[in-house]
Backbone bond lengths (Angstrom), bond angles and torsions (degrees), N, CA, C in turn:
res aa  C-N    CA-C-N  psi(-1)  N-CA   C-N-CA  omega(-1)  CA-C   N-CA-C  phi
1 X - - - 1.480 - - 1.526 109.53 -
2 X 1.356 118.12 126.94 1.458 119.68 179.50 1.512 111.82 -60.58
3 X 1.314 116.52 142.58 1.448 120.46 176.42 1.509 109.74 -87.74
4 X 1.331 115.98 158.14 1.454 119.96 -174.83 1.515 112.16 -59.43
5 X 1.345 117.90 -36.45 1.454 118.31 -177.55 1.530 111.80 -69.51
6 X 1.327 117.15 -22.39 1.460 120.19 176.42 1.529 111.74 -77.37
7 X 1.296 116.87 -33.94 1.461 120.93 -179.85 1.527 112.34 -82.34
8 X 1.307 116.43 -31.87 1.459 121.20 -169.46 1.525 112.75 -59.42
9 X 1.311 117.75 -55.84 1.471 119.89 -173.19 1.524 112.82 -62.35
10 X 1.343 120.06 -47.88 1.470 118.03 179.72 1.530 113.68 -65.06
11 X 1.335 117.11 -34.96 1.468 119.27 -179.87 1.523 110.56 -69.54
12 X 1.337 117.41 -45.18 1.460 120.07 179.55 1.523 111.21 -65.94
13 X 1.324 117.29 -37.83 1.466 120.39 178.35 1.527 110.74 -65.16
14 X 1.335 115.79 -43.38 1.471 119.74 177.34 1.528 110.21 -61.06
15 X 1.329 117.31 -43.86 1.462 120.49 -178.06 1.524 111.20 -63.18
16 X 1.331 117.01 -39.00 1.466 120.20 179.89 1.516 111.41 -59.92
17 X 1.320 117.07 -30.41 1.465 121.29 -178.06 1.522 113.89 -94.53
18 X 1.330 117.50 -19.45 1.467 119.67 -169.74 1.524 115.47 -125.58
19 X 1.312 118.62 -0.81 1.471 120.30 -177.57 1.522 111.17 -61.36
20 X 1.306 115.82 137.09 1.469 120.10 175.38 1.530 110.23 -70.37
21 X 1.313 115.15 145.95 1.463 121.38 178.98 1.529 107.94 -85.55
22 X 1.334 116.59 94.23 1.454 121.88 -176.23 1.522 109.72 -115.13
23 X 1.332 117.78 139.78 1.473 120.28 -171.80 1.522 113.90 -63.70
24 X 1.332 118.17 -28.69 1.468 119.19 -179.92 1.534 111.80 -81.17
25 X 1.346 116.82 1.54 1.465 120.12 176.38 1.526 112.52 -105.23
26 X 1.301 118.09 -0.78 1.457 119.82 -179.21 1.522 110.30 -70.69
27 X 1.319 116.16 159.54 1.466 120.24 -177.27 1.524 112.53 -64.18
28 X 1.337 116.50 -27.64 1.466 118.84 -178.30 1.529 112.65 -96.76
29 X 1.337 117.74 10.23 1.469 120.19 177.36 1.527 109.54 -64.20
30 X 1.322 116.76 131.48 1.462 120.39 -178.35 1.533 110.08 -77.47
31 X 1.329 117.62 155.08 1.467 119.75 174.77 1.526 112.71 -55.64
32 X 1.327 116.90 -36.56 1.465 120.24 178.20 1.523 110.80 -64.14
33 X 1.323 117.77 -44.09 1.464 120.34 -179.59 1.524 110.58 -64.20
34 X 1.319 117.51 -34.63 1.462 121.28 177.71 1.521 110.41 -69.87
35 X 1.320 117.08 -42.34 1.462 120.57 178.01 1.526 110.72 -60.50
36 X 1.338 116.45 -45.71 1.465 120.23 179.11 1.527 110.46 -60.36
37 X 1.323 116.84 -43.50 1.467 119.92 -179.29 1.522 110.81 -62.29
38 X 1.319 117.70 -40.47 1.459 120.36 -177.73 1.527 111.41 -66.51
39 X 1.319 117.16 -38.33 1.470 119.70 177.16 1.525 109.85 -67.37
40 X 1.324 117.50 -43.85 1.459 120.66 -178.11 1.527 112.57 -66.75
41 X 1.315 116.94 -33.46 1.466 121.00 -175.03 1.523 113.41 -78.25
42 X 1.318 118.29 -7.62 1.451 119.98 178.70 1.526 110.14 -65.01
43 X 1.316 116.30 116.36 1.473 123.63 179.35 1.526 112.71 59.68
44 X 1.320 117.32 23.97 1.466 121.33 -177.22 1.533 109.63 -138.82
45 X 1.344 118.78 129.45 1.464 120.11 -177.48 1.526 112.65 -70.86
46 X 1.325 114.89 155.38 1.462 122.25 -177.60 1.528 111.73 -56.01
47 X 1.312 117.77 -41.26 1.464 120.28 -174.71 1.525 111.71 -61.19
48 X 1.320 118.21 -29.93 1.462 121.14 177.67 1.517 111.65 -83.45
49 X 1.321 116.54 -29.38 1.457 120.50 -176.66 1.520 112.31 -76.40
50 X 1.322 117.61 -38.94 1.466 121.36 -171.39 1.531 114.31 -50.18
51 X 1.337 120.06 -52.92 1.473 118.19 -177.70 1.520 113.48 -65.97
52 X 1.346 117.18 -36.49 1.459 119.99 179.77 1.522 109.99 -70.45
53 X 1.326 117.42 -43.20 1.465 121.07 178.08 1.532 110.31 -59.73
54 X 1.320 116.87 -42.72 1.468 120.59 -179.98 1.523 110.96 -61.84
55 X 1.327 116.13 -43.26 1.468 120.10 178.76 1.524 110.45 -63.40
56 X 1.330 116.78 -43.37 1.468 120.49 -179.91 1.524 111.13 -61.87
57 X 1.313 117.04 -43.23 1.464 120.26 -177.77 1.525 111.80 -67.62
58 X 1.322 116.48 -31.98 1.460 119.45 176.37 1.522 110.57 -72.79
59 X 1.306 116.23 -37.84 1.472 120.59 -177.08 1.524 111.76 -82.77
60 X 1.330 116.00 -40.16 1.461 121.18 -175.21 1.532 109.71 -130.59
61 X 1.317 118.79 74.49 1.468 120.91 -175.61 1.523 113.74 -71.87
62 X 1.326 117.33 -12.28 1.464 121.42 179.05 1.518 109.51 -134.29
63 X 1.326 117.42 160.13 1.470 118.94 174.87 1.526 112.31 -58.38
64 X 1.325 117.30 -37.72 1.463 120.40 -178.67 1.527 111.69 -62.36
65 X 1.333 116.63 -36.23 1.464 120.26 -179.66 1.523 110.51 -63.47
66 X 1.325 117.22 -41.83 1.459 120.31 178.31 1.520 111.08 -72.77
67 X 1.322 117.09 -38.16 1.464 121.14 -176.95 1.525 112.22 -61.30
68 X 1.332 117.49 -27.62 1.470 121.23 -179.22 1.521 112.41 -72.76
69 X 1.330 116.47 -19.59 1.468 120.71 -177.26 1.528 109.92 -88.87
70 X 1.335 117.88 155.71 1.466 119.44 172.23 1.526 109.88 -68.96
71 X 1.325 118.16 153.52 1.470 120.13 -178.14 1.519 113.68 -58.96
72 X 1.340 116.28 -27.96 1.460 119.03 179.17 1.519 113.37 -60.26
73 X 1.331 117.71 -29.46 1.462 120.07 178.52 1.524 111.37 -68.78
74 X 1.335 116.22 -34.94 1.463 119.25 175.26 1.524 109.97 -63.48
75 X 1.330 116.46 -42.43 1.460 120.52 178.38 1.526 110.40 -64.97
76 X 1.331 116.97 -41.57 1.463 121.08 -179.32 1.531 111.31 -59.73
77 X 1.321 116.39 -45.20 1.460 120.11 -174.75 1.521 112.64 -89.20
78 X 1.315 116.78 4.60 1.454 120.90 172.38 1.525 110.63 -71.13
79 X 1.320 115.45 -20.97 1.459 120.29 177.75 1.518 111.77 61.84
80 X 1.331 115.65 -135.17 1.460 121.63 -175.10 1.534 111.70 -108.00
81 X 1.331 116.09 33.64 1.464 119.15 179.62 1.531 112.53 -71.19
82 X 1.317 117.26 -20.06 1.455 119.72 -178.37 1.518 112.12 84.51
83 X 1.333 115.27 164.86 1.459 121.86 -178.35 1.536 110.62 46.44
84 X 1.353 117.18 60.86 1.469 120.48 -171.00 1.523 114.81 -66.68
85 X 1.338 117.98 -10.99 1.465 117.38 174.83 1.524 110.63 -61.84
86 X 1.322 116.33 -21.65 1.463 119.00 175.93 1.527 110.68 -62.01
87 X 1.330 116.95 -33.56 1.464 120.28 178.01 1.524 110.30 -65.58
88 X 1.329 116.50 -41.95 1.464 119.59 176.91 1.524 110.76 -64.60
89 X 1.328 116.41 -39.95 1.464 119.64 178.13 1.526 111.38 -61.58
90 X 1.335 116.47 -42.42 1.459 119.99 179.10 1.520 111.12 -64.32
91 X 1.318 116.55 -39.15 1.459 119.90 178.50 1.532 110.21 -64.22
92 X 1.336 116.50 -46.05 1.468 120.33 178.15 1.524 110.28 -63.25
93 X 1.309 116.13 -37.05 1.467 120.58 178.16 1.528 110.33 -64.50
94 X 1.329 116.81 -42.83 1.466 121.04 178.98 1.523 110.60 -60.68
95 X 1.326 116.95 -41.60 1.464 119.88 179.54 1.525 111.37 -66.92
96 X 1.333 116.87 -39.78 1.464 119.76 178.89 1.525 111.03 -65.38
97 X 1.335 116.40 -41.57 1.463 119.95 179.03 1.524 110.35 -64.60
98 X 1.326 116.16 -40.42 1.469 120.91 -179.51 1.528 111.57 -68.30
99 X 1.322 115.89 -45.03 1.461 120.09 -174.23 1.525 113.81 -80.60
100 X 1.328 116.45 -33.26 1.466 119.69 -170.62 1.531 113.92 -110.71
101 X 1.348 117.23 -13.71 1.468 119.37 -174.54 1.539 111.66 -132.83
102 X 1.332 115.79 26.69 1.469 121.63 176.28 1.528 112.88 55.37
103 X 1.312 115.87 30.67 1.461 120.09 175.66 1.510 114.92 79.61
104 X 1.340 118.00 5.96 1.457 121.34 -178.57 1.535 110.17 -110.26
105 X 1.323 116.43 131.96 1.459 120.55 176.96 1.530 108.60 -62.38
106 X 1.324 118.38 126.57 1.471 119.81 -179.19 1.530 111.17 -62.51
107 X 1.329 115.22 143.89 1.464 119.69 178.70 1.517 112.37 -91.39
108 X 1.320 116.49 -18.18 1.458 121.53 -175.70 1.527 110.93 -81.71
109 X 1.328 116.42 131.08 1.461 122.04 -177.46 1.530 111.76 -58.10
110 X 1.321 117.14 -45.20 1.467 120.74 -178.72 1.520 111.64 -64.04
111 X 1.332 117.13 -37.38 1.464 120.44 178.97 1.520 110.72 -70.91
112 X 1.305 117.06 -38.93 1.466 120.28 176.82 1.527 111.02 -57.31
113 X 1.323 116.48 -37.22 1.466 120.42 -179.54 1.516 112.73 -65.51
114 X 1.320 118.19 -18.44 1.462 120.65 -179.82 1.524 112.13 -84.49
115 X 1.312 118.17 -10.15 1.468 120.99 -178.23 1.526 110.12 -76.00
116 X 1.341 117.65 148.06 1.470 120.48 179.76 1.527 111.48 -59.35
117 X 1.326 115.74 132.35 1.448 120.57 174.78 1.514 115.51 76.67
118 X 1.323 118.44 4.73 1.460 121.31 -179.17 1.523 109.05 -101.26
119 X 1.326 115.89 115.62 1.451 121.08 -179.79 1.515 111.91 -104.44
120 X 1.306 114.83 -167.94 1.469 122.23 -175.16 1.524 112.06 -56.66
121 X 1.334 116.61 -49.97 1.460 119.19 -177.68 1.529 111.57 -64.19
122 X 1.327 117.25 -50.60 1.468 120.14 -174.42 1.522 111.55 -63.17
123 X 1.322 117.55 -40.17 1.467 120.33 178.31 1.524 110.60 -61.20
124 X 1.317 116.61 -44.71 1.462 120.03 179.58 1.524 111.14 -65.77
125 X 1.336 117.02 -40.33 1.463 120.68 -178.77 1.524 111.30 -65.20
126 X 1.327 117.51 -46.54 1.464 120.63 -179.03 1.533 110.24 -66.61
127 X 1.317 117.52 -43.81 1.465 120.13 178.49 1.522 111.04 -61.08
128 X 1.328 117.30 -35.03 1.467 121.35 -179.48 1.518 111.92 -78.13
129 X 1.327 116.79 -53.26 1.456 120.67 -170.34 1.527 113.17 -80.30
130 X 1.316 117.00 -31.25 1.466 119.62 -179.45 1.517 113.19 -91.23
131 X 1.353 115.82 -29.56 1.469 118.80 -172.44 1.530 113.31 -126.03
132 X 1.336 116.35 9.91 1.463 122.01 174.97 1.524 112.05 60.73
133 X 1.318 116.94 32.93 1.455 120.59 178.24 1.519 111.76 -77.00
134 X 1.314 115.68 165.91 1.471 121.90 -179.49 1.518 107.94 -107.01
135 X 1.339 115.96 96.64 1.460 121.30 -176.68 1.520 110.04 -140.04
136 X 1.310 116.17 149.58 1.459 120.99 172.57 1.523 108.64 -78.23
137 X 1.324 116.79 117.53 1.468 122.55 -177.40 1.521 107.36 -105.30
138 X 1.319 116.07 109.79 1.462 120.68 -172.59 1.521 111.62 -115.69
139 X 1.322 116.81 87.64 1.455 119.42 170.34 1.530 108.01 -98.00
140 X 1.320 117.38 -177.14 1.456 121.56 -176.61 1.524 111.50 -60.00
141 X 1.332 116.96 -41.07 1.456 120.08 -178.48 1.525 111.72 -66.01
142 X 1.319 117.02 -44.65 1.464 120.81 179.48 1.519 110.37 -63.12
143 X 1.309 116.97 -44.87 1.461 121.07 -179.05 1.531 110.88 -60.64
144 X 1.333 116.81 -38.16 1.470 120.12 179.67 1.527 111.12 -68.55
145 X 1.338 117.57 -42.74 1.462 120.82 178.33 1.522 110.61 -60.60
146 X 1.328 117.48 -46.35 1.453 120.61 -177.98 1.531 111.29 -68.82
147 X 1.331 116.68 -35.98 1.463 119.47 177.58 1.523 110.50 -60.71
148 X 1.324 116.21 -44.11 1.463 119.36 -178.23 1.526 112.16 -76.28
149 X 1.328 116.39 -50.96 1.461 119.96 -172.43 1.520 112.64 -69.49
150 X 1.325 117.10 -35.70 1.464 119.76 -171.25 1.526 112.99 -106.50
151 X 1.322 117.26 -48.63 1.467 119.05 -175.50 1.517 113.28 -94.24
152 X 1.332 117.88 -8.28 1.458 121.03 174.76 1.505 115.15 76.82
153 X 1.328 117.35 22.51 1.460 121.55 179.93 1.525 109.97 -111.82
154 X 1.315 115.66 143.48 1.463 119.70 -175.93 1.517 111.83 -65.02
155 X 1.329 117.07 -39.09 1.461 121.42 -179.11 1.528 110.07 -133.55
156 X 1.326 116.56 150.70 1.474 119.52 174.97 1.519 110.10 -77.77
157 X 1.343 117.63 169.01 1.468 119.93 174.58 1.528 110.88 -59.02
158 X 1.314 115.99 162.15 1.456 120.25 -177.58 1.519 111.68 -61.39
159 X 1.335 116.71 -41.93 1.464 121.74 178.37 1.526 108.69 -114.66
160 X 1.326 115.81 148.15 1.457 120.96 -179.28 1.530 110.49 -61.25
161 X 1.323 116.37 132.76 1.458 122.03 -176.31 1.528 110.83 -107.64
162 X 1.336 117.23 160.90 1.469 119.96 174.24 1.530 112.30 -57.35
163 X 1.332 116.86 -35.60 1.468 119.93 179.22 1.533 110.90 -62.99
164 X 1.333 117.20 -39.05 1.461 120.18 177.98 1.525 110.80 -65.82
165 X 1.314 116.75 -41.82 1.467 119.94 178.66 1.524 110.89 -62.35
166 X 1.323 115.36 -42.46 1.463 119.68 179.69 1.519 110.73 -63.93
167 X 1.331 117.01 -43.47 1.466 120.93 178.41 1.517 110.93 -61.76
168 X 1.339 116.84 -48.07 1.468 120.31 -178.78 1.523 110.96 -60.33
169 X 1.327 116.66 -40.81 1.465 120.04 178.84 1.523 111.08 -64.91
170 X 1.331 116.89 -37.29 1.464 120.33 -178.75 1.529 112.21 -68.98
171 X 1.309 116.86 -23.15 1.462 121.19 -178.86 1.525 112.96 -90.90
172 X 1.328 117.32 -5.95 1.460 119.73 -177.52 1.532 110.96 -64.67
173 X 1.319 117.30 128.01 1.467 119.70 173.55 1.529 110.30 -78.50
174 X 1.319 116.97 -171.59 1.455 121.08 178.91 1.512 112.20 -66.40
175 X 1.324 115.50 174.41 1.469 121.29 -174.24 1.523 112.88 -57.22
176 X 1.321 117.90 -36.61 1.466 120.22 -175.97 1.524 111.70 -65.92
177 X 1.325 117.41 -36.92 1.468 121.03 -174.88 1.524 113.84 -99.90
178 X 1.325 117.76 -15.07 1.468 119.85 -172.35 1.525 113.84 -57.23
179 X 1.360 120.28 -47.23 1.469 118.68 -179.82 1.526 113.26 -63.38
180 X 1.341 116.38 -37.48 1.468 119.36 179.65 1.524 109.85 -70.66
181 X 1.320 117.01 -39.66 1.459 120.62 176.35 1.526 110.53 -57.62
182 X 1.327 116.62 -44.04 1.465 120.54 -177.84 1.523 111.39 -60.66
183 X 1.315 117.23 -47.97 1.468 119.46 -177.84 1.524 111.07 -75.05
184 X 1.337 117.65 -29.08 1.461 120.55 -179.22 1.527 111.20 -68.49
185 X 1.336 117.04 -43.31 1.470 120.08 177.88 1.528 109.70 -65.36
186 X 1.307 116.71 -38.58 1.461 121.43 177.49 1.530 110.72 -61.24
187 X 1.320 116.12 -44.16 1.463 120.73 -179.80 1.522 111.03 -67.38
188 X 1.321 116.92 -37.34 1.458 120.61 177.94 1.526 110.60 -61.35
189 X 1.334 116.43 -40.89 1.456 119.89 177.59 1.516 113.04 -68.47
190 X 1.329 116.29 -33.66 1.467 120.08 -178.98 1.523 112.54 -74.36
191 X 1.330 117.50 -35.57 1.458 120.94 -171.96 1.519 114.43 -104.45
192 X 1.318 118.75 -30.45 1.465 121.36 -173.28 1.522 112.17 -119.85
193 X 1.318 117.03 -56.69 1.466 121.36 -176.58 1.529 109.24 -87.26
194 X 1.312 115.45 59.39 1.460 121.57 -174.36 1.527 110.96 -75.42
195 X 1.317 115.98 166.00 1.459 120.21 -173.38 1.524 112.39 -66.15
196 X 1.318 116.84 -48.76 1.461 119.30 -170.50 1.523 114.06 -98.82
197 X 1.314 118.06 -29.27 1.469 119.90 -176.34 1.524 110.52 -139.35
198 X 1.331 116.85 70.04 1.468 118.91 -179.39 1.524 111.77 -61.87
199 X 1.320 115.38 136.51 1.473 121.56 -179.05 1.528 108.43 -95.93
200 X 1.317 115.12 73.57 1.466 120.39 -173.30 1.528 111.82 -60.69
201 X 1.322 117.69 -32.14 1.462 120.30 -178.91 1.518 112.11 -63.95
202 X 1.328 117.19 -22.72 1.465 121.68 -178.78 1.524 112.45 -100.62
203 X 1.332 117.38 4.61 1.461 120.58 -173.28 1.527 111.25 -84.51
204 X 1.326 117.70 130.90 1.464 120.43 -178.59 1.523 113.64 -72.25
205 X 1.334 117.76 -14.55 1.462 119.90 179.84 1.530 110.99 -117.92
206 X 1.322 116.92 26.38 1.459 120.66 -177.76 1.527 110.97 -59.98
207 X 1.337 117.62 -34.29 1.454 120.36 179.88 1.506 114.44 -73.88
208 X 1.340 116.57 -11.63 1.460 122.02 179.75 1.520 112.50 -108.65
209 X 1.323 117.27 -7.26 1.469 121.73 -171.25 1.527 110.95 -71.62
210 X 1.318 116.26 116.57 1.458 121.59 -178.06 1.527 111.58 -63.42
211 X 1.319 116.52 -35.67 1.467 120.49 -179.46 1.520 110.49 -66.29
212 X 1.332 117.02 -46.07 1.461 119.79 178.89 1.526 111.52 -66.59
213 X 1.320 116.63 -42.30 1.459 120.50 -179.06 1.528 112.06 -64.74
214 X 1.331 116.01 -24.68 1.471 120.48 177.68 1.517 112.14 -87.31
215 X 1.333 117.64 3.76 1.458 121.37 179.78 1.505 114.46 88.76
216 X 1.343 116.27 20.34 1.472 122.36 179.86 1.525 112.28 54.39
217 X 1.331 117.55 58.21 1.471 119.26 179.00 1.523 110.50 -59.32
218 X 1.335 117.31 139.09 1.470 119.87 -177.87 1.514 111.96 -69.53
219 X 1.283 114.58 155.31 1.467 122.69 178.28 1.518 109.71 -61.69
220 X 1.343 116.69 134.47 1.463 120.92 -176.93 1.524 112.86 -117.12
221 X 1.309 118.13 8.28 1.451 120.85 -179.83 1.520 111.76 -82.57
222 X 1.338 116.72 -167.33 1.467 121.15 177.44 1.525 111.23 -57.34
223 X 1.317 115.83 148.05 1.461 120.70 -178.89 1.524 110.72 -54.81
224 X 1.326 115.44 132.84 1.463 120.90 -179.83 1.530 107.84 -95.43
225 X 1.300 115.27 102.73 1.455 121.11 -176.89 1.522 110.82 -88.05
226 X 1.318 116.27 135.26 1.451 120.42 175.06 1.517 110.59 -70.54
227 X 1.316 116.64 148.52 1.454 120.33 -179.43 1.521 110.43 -74.50
228 X 1.319 115.67 132.16 1.454 120.24 173.27 1.523 108.88 -96.36
229 X 1.311 116.27 156.33 1.461 120.37 -177.95 1.530 111.40 -132.74
230 X 1.324 116.78 -46.16 1.457 120.39 -175.81 1.521 110.84 -59.04
231 X 1.323 115.49 127.30 1.455 121.51 176.48 1.511 115.41 81.92
232 X 1.320 117.47 0.29 1.466 120.83 -177.30 1.523 111.26 -85.84
233 X 1.322 114.97 167.76 1.455 119.88 173.67 1.525 110.76 -60.29
234 X 1.334 116.38 -34.43 1.471 119.77 178.20 1.526 111.02 -59.49
235 X 1.329 116.75 -44.00 1.456 119.33 178.96 1.519 111.00 -66.26
236 X 1.314 116.30 -40.96 1.464 120.46 178.74 1.521 110.61 -61.46
237 X 1.341 116.49 -46.35 1.461 120.52 177.94 1.522 110.59 -59.70
238 X 1.323 116.94 -40.30 1.458 120.67 179.25 1.515 112.27 -62.15
239 X 1.332 116.73 -41.17 1.474 120.57 178.47 1.524 110.74 -63.69
240 X 1.320 116.27 -45.29 1.461 120.23 -179.54 1.526 111.00 -64.72
241 X 1.313 116.05 -43.22 1.459 120.21 -178.57 1.526 111.01 -66.73
242 X 1.330 116.97 -32.46 1.462 119.82 178.08 1.525 111.13 -62.61
243 X 1.326 117.03 -37.42 1.467 120.36 177.62 1.524 109.84 -63.96
244 X 1.322 116.90 -43.73 1.466 120.41 -179.44 1.525 111.38 -67.29
245 X 1.328 116.99 -37.46 1.473 119.95 -179.85 1.524 111.30 -66.12
246 X 1.318 116.31 -37.08 1.462 120.19 -176.18 1.519 112.46 -76.92
247 X 1.321 116.98 -20.03 1.459 120.88 -179.64 1.521 109.66 -92.27
248 X 1.317 117.36 142.02 1.459 121.34 176.31 1.529 108.36 -110.02
249 X 1.295 113.35 62.22 1.453 120.33 -178.33 1.514 108.99 158.34
250 X 1.325 118.33 178.54 1.458 122.09 -179.39 1.530 112.30 -59.58
251 X 1.321 115.77 147.26 1.466 123.12 -177.94 1.522 108.80 -117.39
252 X 1.332 118.14 128.08 1.470 119.34 177.74 1.525 110.94 -66.43
253 X 1.310 115.72 153.58 1.459 120.91 -176.16 1.517 112.11 -59.62
254 X 1.326 118.34 -37.06 1.462 119.36 -176.88 1.531 112.16 -67.15
255 X 1.331 117.67 -24.13 1.464 120.44 176.54 1.523 111.03 -70.30
256 X 1.326 116.72 -24.59 1.457 121.46 175.62 1.529 111.10 -85.96
257 X 1.313 116.49 -35.75 1.458 120.60 -177.63 1.526 112.39 -60.75
258 X 1.333 117.13 -32.86 1.466 119.30 -172.71 1.525 113.19 -75.69
259 X 1.332 118.80 -11.38 1.462 119.09 -175.07 1.522 112.75 -91.39
260 X 1.353 117.29 -5.08 1.475 119.11 179.95 1.523 108.58 -150.12
261 X 1.333 116.89 125.01 1.459 120.94 -172.82 1.515 114.08 -75.44
262 X 1.316 117.82 -37.20 1.465 121.09 -176.38 1.528 109.03 -74.14
263 X 1.330 115.87 103.85 1.464 120.27 -173.60 1.527 112.06 -63.80
264 X 1.333 116.93 -40.41 1.455 119.90 -178.67 1.532 111.21 -64.30
265 X 1.322 115.16 -45.37 1.466 119.20 179.50 1.518 110.49 -67.33
266 X 1.328 116.21 -38.33 1.466 120.52 -179.62 1.529 111.14 -63.19
267 X 1.323 117.02 -44.04 1.456 119.91 180.00 1.529 110.88 -66.92
268 X 1.330 115.87 -37.98 1.458 119.46 178.18 1.531 110.75 -63.84
269 X 1.333 115.71 -42.45 1.461 119.92 179.66 1.521 111.49 -66.84
270 X 1.319 116.14 -39.95 1.462 120.15 -179.58 1.525 110.39 -66.56
271 X 1.334 116.12 -42.63 1.466 119.20 176.37 1.521 110.68 -61.27
272 X 1.330 116.30 -36.42 1.452 120.36 178.73 1.516 112.27 -65.76
273 X 1.317 117.23 -39.94 1.467 120.90 177.72 1.525 110.97 -62.13
274 X 1.329 115.66 -40.98 1.467 119.46 178.85 1.529 110.17 -67.41
275 X 1.330 116.37 -44.48 1.468 120.37 -179.42 1.523 111.77 -62.87
276 X 1.324 116.68 -33.34 1.466 121.24 -179.11 1.528 113.20 -83.62
277 X 1.320 116.98 -1.70 1.455 119.65 179.22 1.505 114.48 80.86
278 X 1.339 117.40 12.34 1.459 121.11 -179.11 1.525 112.38 -90.91
279 X 1.311 117.38 -11.54 1.459 122.16 178.32 1.521 108.78 -148.30
280 X 1.323 115.90 157.81 1.464 121.91 176.64 1.523 108.94 -127.83
281 X 1.313 116.60 141.75 1.457 121.15 173.41 1.522 107.56 -104.92
282 X 1.312 115.46 129.21 1.457 121.14 -177.06 1.526 110.57 -91.90
283 X 1.315 115.50 170.63 1.464 120.54 -175.46 1.522 112.60 -61.60
284 X 1.334 117.26 -27.96 1.459 120.11 -179.04 1.528 112.83 -87.51
285 X 1.356 117.16 6.58 1.454 120.78 177.98 1.520 114.95 88.06
286 X 1.319 117.65 0.89 1.460 120.48 176.74 1.537 109.07 -85.90
287 X 1.324 114.11 166.27 1.466 120.37 -177.28 1.522 109.82 -124.83
288 X 1.339 116.05 152.80 1.465 121.13 176.59 1.524 109.69 -153.76
289 X 1.326 115.66 168.09 1.449 120.44 172.75 1.528 108.77 -66.86
290 X 1.327 118.56 156.47 1.457 120.76 -175.80 1.535 112.67 -62.61
291 X 1.309 116.07 131.86 1.458 122.08 179.45 1.505 110.49 -99.81
């Protein structure tokens, strides 16, 4: 198994030459802008996040600016990023930061975990990237790189395991390099050690990669099924939510009915939006974004 000091220098050197120029990585990026980027980037590629993140930062440059708006505005300006409950989580997070932390994103990892919608990964990422903390940052890309390079497996387990956390912690360099190491491994997974077509010839640690040295044994776990979208409840919910986002006021039920033919699925999706807090039904039977 490669030791951390063997992986560290080639990964950091590669990152210095190949890191993407992203606005939330600049030296003057605010902790709030980094937090927003981390929530938006969950299961969403950078190319889709960039325009929405830019709009959000112009409209809501601080948590207090977002907290003053109704949650429906966060959902409206979430656009087509998908998983719109993240917009509600960010709005709730902005209110908690404003009300409980004087409008400043907490720097402490444990405190970050108490914010609405902030889980293990996001707390570690914000503490590392915004405040230069020393934390193991385990997103999908990092987990895949470590699975291949260190444990010799093509893919990591479906859910993060204690063994992965222990491994990531053991590979952490000192405080000065830890935040850069975290983002560098993440970038390596995003650009080179990709899920379906890893570019091993371009990998800075190809000579240390346990998976490659073992002959790239195929994944032997449960079948990894690609996500479907067409015809799903997710697509139906997206169509309904798009109508509500485009309207600046209550929407009659028939305006929602016309966007999806399957009445049973449509009603189920609409009920789900209301239950999730993404839509409200008014006394007159019309619908709107949450106020």
